[in-house]
mmCIF file of the N, C-alpha and C atoms, coordinates in Angstrom:
data_MODEL
# 
_entry.id   MODEL 
# 
loop_
_atom_site.group_PDB 
_atom_site.id 
_atom_site.type_symbol 
_atom_site.label_atom_id 
_atom_site.label_alt_id 
_atom_site.label_comp_id 
_atom_site.label_asym_id 
_atom_site.label_entity_id 
_atom_site.label_seq_id 
_atom_site.pdbx_PDB_ins_code 
_atom_site.Cartn_x 
_atom_site.Cartn_y 
_atom_site.Cartn_z 
_atom_site.occupancy 
_atom_site.B_iso_or_equiv 
_atom_site.pdbx_formal_charge 
_atom_site.auth_seq_id 
_atom_site.auth_comp_id 
_atom_site.auth_asym_id 
_atom_site.auth_atom_id 
_atom_site.pdbx_PDB_model_num 
ATOM 1   N N  . MET A 1 1  ? 110.388 108.318 113.217 1.00 0.00 ? 1  MET A N  1 
ATOM 2   C CA . MET A 1 1  ? 109.734 107.147 113.775 1.00 0.00 ? 1  MET A CA 1 
ATOM 3   C C  . MET A 1 1  ? 110.832 106.337 114.494 1.00 0.00 ? 1  MET A C  1 
ATOM 4   N N  . GLU A 1 2  ? 110.388 105.650 115.574 1.00 0.00 ? 2  GLU A N  1 
ATOM 5   C CA . GLU A 1 2  ? 111.330 104.876 116.310 1.00 0.00 ? 2  GLU A CA 1 
ATOM 6   C C  . GLU A 1 2  ? 111.785 103.691 115.576 1.00 0.00 ? 2  GLU A C  1 
ATOM 7   N N  . ARG A 1 3  ? 113.024 103.324 115.791 1.00 0.00 ? 3  ARG A N  1 
ATOM 8   C CA . ARG A 1 3  ? 113.662 102.252 115.025 1.00 0.00 ? 3  ARG A CA 1 
ATOM 9   C C  . ARG A 1 3  ? 112.941 100.930 115.166 1.00 0.00 ? 3  ARG A C  1 
ATOM 10  N N  . ARG A 1 4  ? 112.510 100.617 116.433 1.00 0.00 ? 4  ARG A N  1 
ATOM 11  C CA . ARG A 1 4  ? 111.784 99.314  116.602 1.00 0.00 ? 4  ARG A CA 1 
ATOM 12  C C  . ARG A 1 4  ? 110.421 99.322  115.920 1.00 0.00 ? 4  ARG A C  1 
ATOM 13  N N  . LEU A 1 5  ? 109.736 100.407 115.815 1.00 0.00 ? 5  LEU A N  1 
ATOM 14  C CA . LEU A 1 5  ? 108.451 100.442 115.112 1.00 0.00 ? 5  LEU A CA 1 
ATOM 15  C C  . LEU A 1 5  ? 108.671 100.221 113.634 1.00 0.00 ? 5  LEU A C  1 
ATOM 16  N N  . VAL A 1 6  ? 109.654 100.836 113.041 1.00 0.00 ? 6  VAL A N  1 
ATOM 17  C CA . VAL A 1 6  ? 109.977 100.629 111.618 1.00 0.00 ? 6  VAL A CA 1 
ATOM 18  C C  . VAL A 1 6  ? 110.360 99.201  111.361 1.00 0.00 ? 6  VAL A C  1 
ATOM 19  N N  . ALA A 1 7  ? 111.125 98.566  112.303 1.00 0.00 ? 7  ALA A N  1 
ATOM 20  C CA . ALA A 1 7  ? 111.462 97.228  112.194 1.00 0.00 ? 7  ALA A CA 1 
ATOM 21  C C  . ALA A 1 7  ? 110.290 96.326  112.229 1.00 0.00 ? 7  ALA A C  1 
ATOM 22  N N  . TRP A 1 8  ? 109.294 96.589  113.128 1.00 0.00 ? 8  TRP A N  1 
ATOM 23  C CA . TRP A 1 8  ? 108.104 95.791  113.238 1.00 0.00 ? 8  TRP A CA 1 
ATOM 24  C C  . TRP A 1 8  ? 107.225 95.883  111.948 1.00 0.00 ? 8  TRP A C  1 
ATOM 25  N N  . ILE A 1 9  ? 107.213 97.097  111.444 1.00 0.00 ? 9  ILE A N  1 
ATOM 26  C CA . ILE A 1 9  ? 106.443 97.267  110.147 1.00 0.00 ? 9  ILE A CA 1 
ATOM 27  C C  . ILE A 1 9  ? 107.049 96.460  109.044 1.00 0.00 ? 9  ILE A C  1 
ATOM 28  N N  . ALA A 1 10 ? 108.364 96.454  108.936 1.00 0.00 ? 10 ALA A N  1 
ATOM 29  C CA . ALA A 1 10 ? 109.072 95.612  107.964 1.00 0.00 ? 10 ALA A CA 1 
ATOM 30  C C  . ALA A 1 10 ? 108.779 94.157  108.139 1.00 0.00 ? 10 ALA A C  1 
ATOM 31  N N  . VAL A 1 11 ? 108.767 93.653  109.392 1.00 0.00 ? 11 VAL A N  1 
ATOM 32  C CA . VAL A 1 11 ? 108.563 92.278  109.663 1.00 0.00 ? 11 VAL A CA 1 
ATOM 33  C C  . VAL A 1 11 ? 107.130 91.892  109.277 1.00 0.00 ? 11 VAL A C  1 
ATOM 34  N N  . VAL A 1 12 ? 106.111 92.740  109.636 1.00 0.00 ? 12 VAL A N  1 
ATOM 35  C CA . VAL A 1 12 ? 104.767 92.439  109.293 1.00 0.00 ? 12 VAL A CA 1 
ATOM 36  C C  . VAL A 1 12 ? 104.566 92.508  107.727 1.00 0.00 ? 12 VAL A C  1 
ATOM 37  N N  . ALA A 1 13 ? 105.107 93.498  107.089 1.00 0.00 ? 13 ALA A N  1 
ATOM 38  C CA . ALA A 1 13 ? 104.962 93.618  105.651 1.00 0.00 ? 13 ALA A CA 1 
ATOM 39  C C  . ALA A 1 13 ? 105.639 92.482  104.884 1.00 0.00 ? 13 ALA A C  1 
ATOM 40  N N  . GLY A 1 14 ? 106.762 92.016  105.400 1.00 0.00 ? 14 GLY A N  1 
ATOM 41  C CA . GLY A 1 14 ? 107.435 90.848  104.781 1.00 0.00 ? 14 GLY A CA 1 
ATOM 42  C C  . GLY A 1 14 ? 106.667 89.635  105.012 1.00 0.00 ? 14 GLY A C  1 
ATOM 43  N N  . ALA A 1 15 ? 106.067 89.447  106.153 1.00 0.00 ? 15 ALA A N  1 
ATOM 44  C CA . ALA A 1 15 ? 105.262 88.251  106.445 1.00 0.00 ? 15 ALA A CA 1 
ATOM 45  C C  . ALA A 1 15 ? 104.046 88.213  105.595 1.00 0.00 ? 15 ALA A C  1 
ATOM 46  N N  . VAL A 1 16 ? 103.349 89.419  105.345 1.00 0.00 ? 16 VAL A N  1 
ATOM 47  C CA . VAL A 1 16 ? 102.229 89.459  104.464 1.00 0.00 ? 16 VAL A CA 1 
ATOM 48  C C  . VAL A 1 16 ? 102.604 89.183  103.079 1.00 0.00 ? 16 VAL A C  1 
ATOM 49  N N  . LEU A 1 17 ? 103.654 89.692  102.618 1.00 0.00 ? 17 LEU A N  1 
ATOM 50  C CA . LEU A 1 17 ? 104.158 89.418  101.264 1.00 0.00 ? 17 LEU A CA 1 
ATOM 51  C C  . LEU A 1 17 ? 104.452 87.916  101.093 1.00 0.00 ? 17 LEU A C  1 
ATOM 52  N N  . PHE A 1 18 ? 105.084 87.363  102.143 1.00 0.00 ? 18 PHE A N  1 
ATOM 53  C CA . PHE A 1 18 ? 105.430 85.928  102.020 1.00 0.00 ? 18 PHE A CA 1 
ATOM 54  C C  . PHE A 1 18 ? 104.149 85.036  101.969 1.00 0.00 ? 18 PHE A C  1 
ATOM 55  N N  . VAL A 1 19 ? 103.206 85.298  102.827 1.00 0.00 ? 19 VAL A N  1 
ATOM 56  C CA . VAL A 1 19 ? 101.946 84.503  102.834 1.00 0.00 ? 19 VAL A CA 1 
ATOM 57  C C  . VAL A 1 19 ? 101.154 84.696  101.577 1.00 0.00 ? 19 VAL A C  1 
ATOM 58  N N  . LEU A 1 20 ? 100.941 85.939  101.146 1.00 0.00 ? 20 LEU A N  1 
ATOM 59  C CA . LEU A 1 20 ? 100.223 86.199  99.947  1.00 0.00 ? 20 LEU A CA 1 
ATOM 60  C C  . LEU A 1 20 ? 100.859 85.560  98.721  1.00 0.00 ? 20 LEU A C  1 
ATOM 61  N N  . SER A 1 21 ? 102.146 85.573  98.644  1.00 0.00 ? 21 SER A N  1 
ATOM 62  C CA . SER A 1 21 ? 102.894 84.954  97.517  1.00 0.00 ? 21 SER A CA 1 
ATOM 63  C C  . SER A 1 21 ? 102.738 83.465  97.520  1.00 0.00 ? 21 SER A C  1 
ATOM 64  N N  . ALA A 1 22 ? 102.926 82.892  98.744  1.00 0.00 ? 22 ALA A N  1 
ATOM 65  C CA . ALA A 1 22 ? 102.848 81.468  98.814  1.00 0.00 ? 22 ALA A CA 1 
ATOM 66  C C  . ALA A 1 22 ? 101.433 80.912  98.550  1.00 0.00 ? 22 ALA A C  1 
ATOM 67  N N  . LEU A 1 23 ? 100.396 81.668  98.972  1.00 0.00 ? 23 LEU A N  1 
ATOM 68  C CA . LEU A 1 23 ? 99.023  81.185  98.750  1.00 0.00 ? 23 LEU A CA 1 
ATOM 69  C C  . LEU A 1 23 ? 98.311  81.878  97.599  1.00 0.00 ? 23 LEU A C  1 
ATOM 70  N N  . ALA A 1 24 ? 99.049  82.508  96.682  1.00 0.00 ? 24 ALA A N  1 
ATOM 71  C CA . ALA A 1 24 ? 98.448  83.239  95.596  1.00 0.00 ? 24 ALA A CA 1 
ATOM 72  C C  . ALA A 1 24 ? 97.386  82.385  94.787  1.00 0.00 ? 24 ALA A C  1 
ATOM 73  N N  . ASP A 1 25 ? 97.805  81.239  94.392  1.00 0.00 ? 25 ASP A N  1 
ATOM 74  C CA . ASP A 1 25 ? 96.847  80.329  93.620  1.00 0.00 ? 25 ASP A CA 1 
ATOM 75  C C  . ASP A 1 25 ? 95.631  80.012  94.396  1.00 0.00 ? 25 ASP A C  1 
ATOM 76  N N  . SER A 1 26 ? 95.816  79.684  95.672  1.00 0.00 ? 26 SER A N  1 
ATOM 77  C CA . SER A 1 26 ? 94.644  79.310  96.561  1.00 0.00 ? 26 SER A CA 1 
ATOM 78  C C  . SER A 1 26 ? 93.713  80.489  96.748  1.00 0.00 ? 26 SER A C  1 
ATOM 79  N N  . LEU A 1 27 ? 94.282  81.676  96.850  1.00 0.00 ? 27 LEU A N  1 
ATOM 80  C CA . LEU A 1 27 ? 93.467  82.885  96.979  1.00 0.00 ? 27 LEU A CA 1 
ATOM 81  C C  . LEU A 1 27 ? 92.901  83.499  95.725  1.00 0.00 ? 27 LEU A C  1 
ATOM 82  N N  . GLY A 1 28 ? 93.244  82.891  94.656  1.00 0.00 ? 28 GLY A N  1 
ATOM 83  C CA . GLY A 1 28 ? 92.744  83.375  93.321  1.00 0.00 ? 28 GLY A CA 1 
ATOM 84  C C  . GLY A 1 28 ? 93.536  84.543  92.795  1.00 0.00 ? 28 GLY A C  1 
ATOM 85  N N  . LEU A 1 29 ? 94.709  84.792  93.320  1.00 0.00 ? 29 LEU A N  1 
ATOM 86  C CA . LEU A 1 29 ? 95.557  85.897  92.848  1.00 0.00 ? 29 LEU A CA 1 
ATOM 87  C C  . LEU A 1 29 ? 96.574  85.434  91.780  1.00 0.00 ? 29 LEU A C  1 
ATOM 88  N N  . GLY A 1 30 ? 96.848  84.170  91.699  1.00 0.00 ? 30 GLY A N  1 
ATOM 89  C CA . GLY A 1 30 ? 97.834  83.648  90.776  1.00 0.00 ? 30 GLY A CA 1 
ATOM 90  C C  . GLY A 1 30 ? 97.187  83.089  89.507  1.00 0.00 ? 30 GLY A C  1 
ATOM 91  N N  . ASP A 1 31 ? 97.997  82.629  88.520  1.00 0.00 ? 31 ASP A N  1 
ATOM 92  C CA . ASP A 1 31 ? 97.443  82.141  87.334  1.00 0.00 ? 31 ASP A CA 1 
ATOM 93  C C  . ASP A 1 31 ? 97.032  80.666  87.443  1.00 0.00 ? 31 ASP A C  1 
ATOM 94  N N  . GLY A 1 32 ? 97.343  79.969  88.505  1.00 0.00 ? 32 GLY A N  1 
ATOM 95  C CA . GLY A 1 32 ? 96.907  78.626  88.735  1.00 0.00 ? 32 GLY A CA 1 
ATOM 96  C C  . GLY A 1 32 ? 97.762  77.543  88.055  1.00 0.00 ? 32 GLY A C  1 
ATOM 97  N N  . ASP A 1 33 ? 98.821  77.966  87.375  1.00 0.00 ? 33 ASP A N  1 
ATOM 98  C CA . ASP A 1 33 ? 99.648  77.006  86.650  1.00 0.00 ? 33 ASP A CA 1 
ATOM 99  C C  . ASP A 1 33 ? 100.808 76.487  87.532  1.00 0.00 ? 33 ASP A C  1 
ATOM 100 N N  . GLY A 1 34 ? 100.649 76.356  88.785  1.00 0.00 ? 34 GLY A N  1 
ATOM 101 C CA . GLY A 1 34 ? 101.680 75.870  89.704  1.00 0.00 ? 34 GLY A CA 1 
ATOM 102 C C  . GLY A 1 34 ? 102.420 77.053  90.376  1.00 0.00 ? 34 GLY A C  1 
ATOM 103 N N  . PHE A 1 35 ? 103.483 76.772  90.979  1.00 0.00 ? 35 PHE A N  1 
ATOM 104 C CA . PHE A 1 35 ? 104.265 77.782  91.703  1.00 0.00 ? 35 PHE A CA 1 
ATOM 105 C C  . PHE A 1 35 ? 105.253 78.443  90.742  1.00 0.00 ? 35 PHE A C  1 
ATOM 106 N N  . GLY A 1 36 ? 104.882 79.630  90.260  1.00 0.00 ? 36 GLY A N  1 
ATOM 107 C CA . GLY A 1 36 ? 105.648 80.323  89.277  1.00 0.00 ? 36 GLY A CA 1 
ATOM 108 C C  . GLY A 1 36 ? 106.800 81.145  89.793  1.00 0.00 ? 36 GLY A C  1 
ATOM 109 N N  . TRP A 1 37 ? 107.451 81.836  88.863  1.00 0.00 ? 37 TRP A N  1 
ATOM 110 C CA . TRP A 1 37 ? 108.638 82.591  89.217  1.00 0.00 ? 37 TRP A CA 1 
ATOM 111 C C  . TRP A 1 37 ? 108.227 83.837  90.066  1.00 0.00 ? 37 TRP A C  1 
ATOM 112 N N  . LYS A 1 38 ? 107.033 84.356  89.842  1.00 0.00 ? 38 LYS A N  1 
ATOM 113 C CA . LYS A 1 38 ? 106.652 85.526  90.514  1.00 0.00 ? 38 LYS A CA 1 
ATOM 114 C C  . LYS A 1 38 ? 106.302 85.208  91.996  1.00 0.00 ? 38 LYS A C  1 
ATOM 115 N N  . GLN A 1 39 ? 105.696 84.027  92.188  1.00 0.00 ? 39 GLN A N  1 
ATOM 116 C CA . GLN A 1 39 ? 105.442 83.535  93.547  1.00 0.00 ? 39 GLN A CA 1 
ATOM 117 C C  . GLN A 1 39 ? 106.722 83.257  94.247  1.00 0.00 ? 39 GLN A C  1 
ATOM 118 N N  . THR A 1 40 ? 107.662 82.647  93.585  1.00 0.00 ? 40 THR A N  1 
ATOM 119 C CA . THR A 1 40 ? 108.969 82.347  94.197  1.00 0.00 ? 40 THR A CA 1 
ATOM 120 C C  . THR A 1 40 ? 109.688 83.653  94.611  1.00 0.00 ? 40 THR A C  1 
ATOM 121 N N  . ALA A 1 41 ? 109.647 84.642  93.722  1.00 0.00 ? 41 ALA A N  1 
ATOM 122 C CA . ALA A 1 41 ? 110.275 85.910  93.984  1.00 0.00 ? 41 ALA A CA 1 
ATOM 123 C C  . ALA A 1 41 ? 109.596 86.585  95.193  1.00 0.00 ? 41 ALA A C  1 
ATOM 124 N N  . GLY A 1 42 ? 108.288 86.493  95.317  1.00 0.00 ? 42 GLY A N  1 
ATOM 125 C CA . GLY A 1 42 ? 107.485 87.120  96.399  1.00 0.00 ? 42 GLY A CA 1 
ATOM 126 C C  . GLY A 1 42 ? 107.829 86.449  97.698  1.00 0.00 ? 42 GLY A C  1 
ATOM 127 N N  . VAL A 1 43 ? 107.948 85.112  97.675  1.00 0.00 ? 43 VAL A N  1 
ATOM 128 C CA . VAL A 1 43 ? 108.249 84.370  98.896  1.00 0.00 ? 43 VAL A CA 1 
ATOM 129 C C  . VAL A 1 43 ? 109.661 84.672  99.365  1.00 0.00 ? 43 VAL A C  1 
ATOM 130 N N  . VAL A 1 44 ? 110.618 84.657  98.434  1.00 0.00 ? 44 VAL A N  1 
ATOM 131 C CA . VAL A 1 44 ? 111.989 84.970  98.828  1.00 0.00 ? 44 VAL A CA 1 
ATOM 132 C C  . VAL A 1 44 ? 112.140 86.413  99.317  1.00 0.00 ? 44 VAL A C  1 
ATOM 133 N N  . LEU A 1 45 ? 111.552 87.364  98.576  1.00 0.00 ? 45 LEU A N  1 
ATOM 134 C CA . LEU A 1 45 ? 111.642 88.789  99.007  1.00 0.00 ? 45 LEU A CA 1 
ATOM 135 C C  . LEU A 1 45 ? 110.942 88.947  100.327 1.00 0.00 ? 45 LEU A C  1 
ATOM 136 N N  . GLY A 1 46 ? 109.793 88.363  100.560 1.00 0.00 ? 46 GLY A N  1 
ATOM 137 C CA . GLY A 1 46 ? 109.106 88.469  101.829 1.00 0.00 ? 46 GLY A CA 1 
ATOM 138 C C  . GLY A 1 46 ? 109.939 87.978  102.949 1.00 0.00 ? 46 GLY A C  1 
ATOM 139 N N  . ALA A 1 47 ? 110.604 86.787  102.795 1.00 0.00 ? 47 ALA A N  1 
ATOM 140 C CA . ALA A 1 47 ? 111.451 86.157  103.810 1.00 0.00 ? 47 ALA A CA 1 
ATOM 141 C C  . ALA A 1 47 ? 112.584 87.088  104.143 1.00 0.00 ? 47 ALA A C  1 
ATOM 142 N N  . LEU A 1 48 ? 113.177 87.685  103.111 1.00 0.00 ? 48 LEU A N  1 
ATOM 143 C CA . LEU A 1 48 ? 114.343 88.589  103.300 1.00 0.00 ? 48 LEU A CA 1 
ATOM 144 C C  . LEU A 1 48 ? 113.907 89.854  104.054 1.00 0.00 ? 48 LEU A C  1 
ATOM 145 N N  . VAL A 1 49 ? 112.762 90.357  103.778 1.00 0.00 ? 49 VAL A N  1 
ATOM 146 C CA . VAL A 1 49 ? 112.261 91.553  104.492 1.00 0.00 ? 49 VAL A CA 1 
ATOM 147 C C  . VAL A 1 49 ? 112.052 91.216  105.963 1.00 0.00 ? 49 VAL A C  1 
ATOM 148 N N  . VAL A 1 50 ? 111.495 90.066  106.214 1.00 0.00 ? 50 VAL A N  1 
ATOM 149 C CA . VAL A 1 50 ? 111.287 89.587  107.615 1.00 0.00 ? 50 VAL A CA 1 
ATOM 150 C C  . VAL A 1 50 ? 112.605 89.510  108.356 1.00 0.00 ? 50 VAL A C  1 
ATOM 151 N N  . VAL A 1 51 ? 113.583 88.888  107.735 1.00 0.00 ? 51 VAL A N  1 
ATOM 152 C CA . VAL A 1 51 ? 114.907 88.686  108.380 1.00 0.00 ? 51 VAL A CA 1 
ATOM 153 C C  . VAL A 1 51 ? 115.549 90.071  108.589 1.00 0.00 ? 51 VAL A C  1 
ATOM 154 N N  . ALA A 1 52 ? 115.479 90.924  107.598 1.00 0.00 ? 52 ALA A N  1 
ATOM 155 C CA . ALA A 1 52 ? 116.062 92.275  107.767 1.00 0.00 ? 52 ALA A CA 1 
ATOM 156 C C  . ALA A 1 52 ? 115.436 93.041  108.842 1.00 0.00 ? 52 ALA A C  1 
ATOM 157 N N  . GLY A 1 53 ? 114.081 92.947  108.931 1.00 0.00 ? 53 GLY A N  1 
ATOM 158 C CA . GLY A 1 53 ? 113.375 93.612  110.004 1.00 0.00 ? 53 GLY A CA 1 
ATOM 159 C C  . GLY A 1 53 ? 113.741 93.154  111.436 1.00 0.00 ? 53 GLY A C  1 
ATOM 160 N N  . LEU A 1 54 ? 113.862 91.836  111.533 1.00 0.00 ? 54 LEU A N  1 
ATOM 161 C CA . LEU A 1 54 ? 114.296 91.208  112.791 1.00 0.00 ? 54 LEU A CA 1 
ATOM 162 C C  . LEU A 1 54 ? 115.724 91.629  113.086 1.00 0.00 ? 54 LEU A C  1 
ATOM 163 N N  . ALA A 1 55 ? 116.590 91.609  112.147 1.00 0.00 ? 55 ALA A N  1 
ATOM 164 C CA . ALA A 1 55 ? 117.973 91.970  112.352 1.00 0.00 ? 55 ALA A CA 1 
ATOM 165 C C  . ALA A 1 55 ? 118.035 93.474  112.798 1.00 0.00 ? 55 ALA A C  1 
ATOM 166 N N  . TRP A 1 56 ? 117.261 94.316  112.106 1.00 0.00 ? 56 TRP A N  1 
ATOM 167 C CA . TRP A 1 56 ? 117.271 95.713  112.432 1.00 0.00 ? 56 TRP A CA 1 
ATOM 168 C C  . TRP A 1 56 ? 116.741 95.977  113.877 1.00 0.00 ? 56 TRP A C  1 
ATOM 169 N N  . MET A 1 57 ? 115.878 95.103  114.289 1.00 0.00 ? 57 MET A N  1 
ATOM 170 C CA . MET A 1 57 ? 115.241 95.238  115.648 1.00 0.00 ? 57 MET A CA 1 
ATOM 171 C C  . MET A 1 57 ? 116.188 94.766  116.743 1.00 0.00 ? 57 MET A C  1 
ATOM 172 N N  . TYR A 1 58 ? 116.881 93.625  116.522 1.00 0.00 ? 58 TYR A N  1 
ATOM 173 C CA . TYR A 1 58 ? 117.642 93.019  117.561 1.00 0.00 ? 58 TYR A CA 1 
ATOM 174 C C  . TYR A 1 58 ? 119.182 93.226  117.586 1.00 0.00 ? 58 TYR A C  1 
ATOM 175 N N  . VAL A 1 59 ? 119.702 93.538  116.389 1.00 0.00 ? 59 VAL A N  1 
ATOM 176 C CA . VAL A 1 59 ? 121.194 93.779  116.303 1.00 0.00 ? 59 VAL A CA 1 
ATOM 177 C C  . VAL A 1 59 ? 121.488 95.259  116.541 1.00 0.00 ? 59 VAL A C  1 
ATOM 178 N N  . PRO A 1 60 ? 122.288 95.515  117.548 1.00 0.00 ? 60 PRO A N  1 
ATOM 179 C CA . PRO A 1 60 ? 122.596 96.916  117.853 1.00 0.00 ? 60 PRO A CA 1 
ATOM 180 C C  . PRO A 1 60 ? 123.509 97.559  116.802 1.00 0.00 ? 60 PRO A C  1 
ATOM 181 N N  . ARG A 1 61 ? 123.351 98.799  116.593 1.00 0.00 ? 61 ARG A N  1 
ATOM 182 C CA . ARG A 1 61 ? 124.199 99.496  115.604 1.00 0.00 ? 61 ARG A CA 1 
ATOM 183 C C  . ARG A 1 61 ? 125.614 99.601  116.272 1.00 0.00 ? 61 ARG A C  1 
ATOM 184 N N  . ARG A 1 62 ? 126.589 99.823  115.416 1.00 0.00 ? 62 ARG A N  1 
ATOM 185 C CA . ARG A 1 62 ? 127.975 99.994  115.850 1.00 0.00 ? 62 ARG A CA 1 
ATOM 186 C C  . ARG A 1 62 ? 128.088 101.164 116.749 1.00 0.00 ? 62 ARG A C  1 
ATOM 187 N N  . GLY A 1 63 ? 128.608 100.988 117.919 1.00 0.00 ? 63 GLY A N  1 
ATOM 188 C CA . GLY A 1 63 ? 128.807 102.114 118.854 1.00 0.00 ? 63 GLY A CA 1 
ATOM 189 C C  . GLY A 1 63 ? 127.566 102.376 119.733 1.00 0.00 ? 63 GLY A C  1 
ATOM 190 N N  . GLU A 1 64 ? 126.499 101.721 119.417 1.00 0.00 ? 64 GLU A N  1 
ATOM 191 C CA . GLU A 1 64 ? 125.283 101.878 120.228 1.00 0.00 ? 64 GLU A CA 1 
ATOM 192 C C  . GLU A 1 64 ? 125.293 100.965 121.427 1.00 0.00 ? 64 GLU A C  1 
ATOM 193 N N  . VAL A 1 65 ? 124.883 101.465 122.560 1.00 0.00 ? 65 VAL A N  1 
ATOM 194 C CA . VAL A 1 65 ? 124.963 100.678 123.783 1.00 0.00 ? 65 VAL A CA 1 
ATOM 195 C C  . VAL A 1 65 ? 123.555 100.156 124.073 1.00 0.00 ? 65 VAL A C  1 
ATOM 196 N N  . GLU A 1 66 ? 123.460 98.868  124.306 1.00 0.00 ? 66 GLU A N  1 
ATOM 197 C CA . GLU A 1 66 ? 122.156 98.280  124.680 1.00 0.00 ? 66 GLU A CA 1 
ATOM 198 C C  . GLU A 1 66 ? 121.779 98.799  126.076 1.00 0.00 ? 66 GLU A C  1 
ATOM 199 N N  . PRO A 1 67 ? 120.498 99.136  126.270 1.00 0.00 ? 67 PRO A N  1 
ATOM 200 C CA . PRO A 1 67 ? 120.030 99.623  127.574 1.00 0.00 ? 67 PRO A CA 1 
ATOM 201 C C  . PRO A 1 67 ? 120.010 98.457  128.521 1.00 0.00 ? 67 PRO A C  1 
ATOM 202 N N  . GLY A 1 68 ? 120.443 98.714  129.705 1.00 0.00 ? 68 GLY A N  1 
ATOM 203 C CA . GLY A 1 68 ? 120.483 97.683  130.777 1.00 0.00 ? 68 GLY A CA 1 
ATOM 204 C C  . GLY A 1 68 ? 119.133 97.487  131.374 1.00 0.00 ? 68 GLY A C  1 
ATOM 205 N N  . PRO A 1 69 ? 118.975 96.561  132.332 1.00 0.00 ? 69 PRO A N  1 
ATOM 206 C CA . PRO A 1 69 ? 117.652 96.328  132.936 1.00 0.00 ? 69 PRO A CA 1 
ATOM 207 C C  . PRO A 1 69 ? 117.187 97.482  133.817 1.00 0.00 ? 69 PRO A C  1 
ATOM 208 N N  . ASP A 1 70 ? 118.096 98.388  134.238 1.00 0.00 ? 70 ASP A N  1 
ATOM 209 C CA . ASP A 1 70 ? 117.673 99.522  135.075 1.00 0.00 ? 70 ASP A CA 1 
ATOM 210 C C  . ASP A 1 70 ? 117.157 100.608 134.228 1.00 0.00 ? 70 ASP A C  1 
ATOM 211 N N  . GLU A 1 71 ? 117.425 100.693 132.971 1.00 0.00 ? 71 GLU A N  1 
ATOM 212 C CA . GLU A 1 71 ? 117.046 101.803 132.086 1.00 0.00 ? 71 GLU A CA 1 
ATOM 213 C C  . GLU A 1 71 ? 115.763 101.665 131.425 1.00 0.00 ? 71 GLU A C  1 
# 
């Protein structure tokens, strides 16, 4: 699979995890006792996956040449 596609999948998956974790109580997925440790872990993990996906998409690998506007 192409690197950019995998990075986009990571960004979308992280964003979904972030939103579902943040809104778990409102969506009826949480226990309703406030913002618990599982929701916090989901939000943090989702944000980290989004950042990792964006970094993977935009930061070139060592020794990799960015394509120019002609390519």
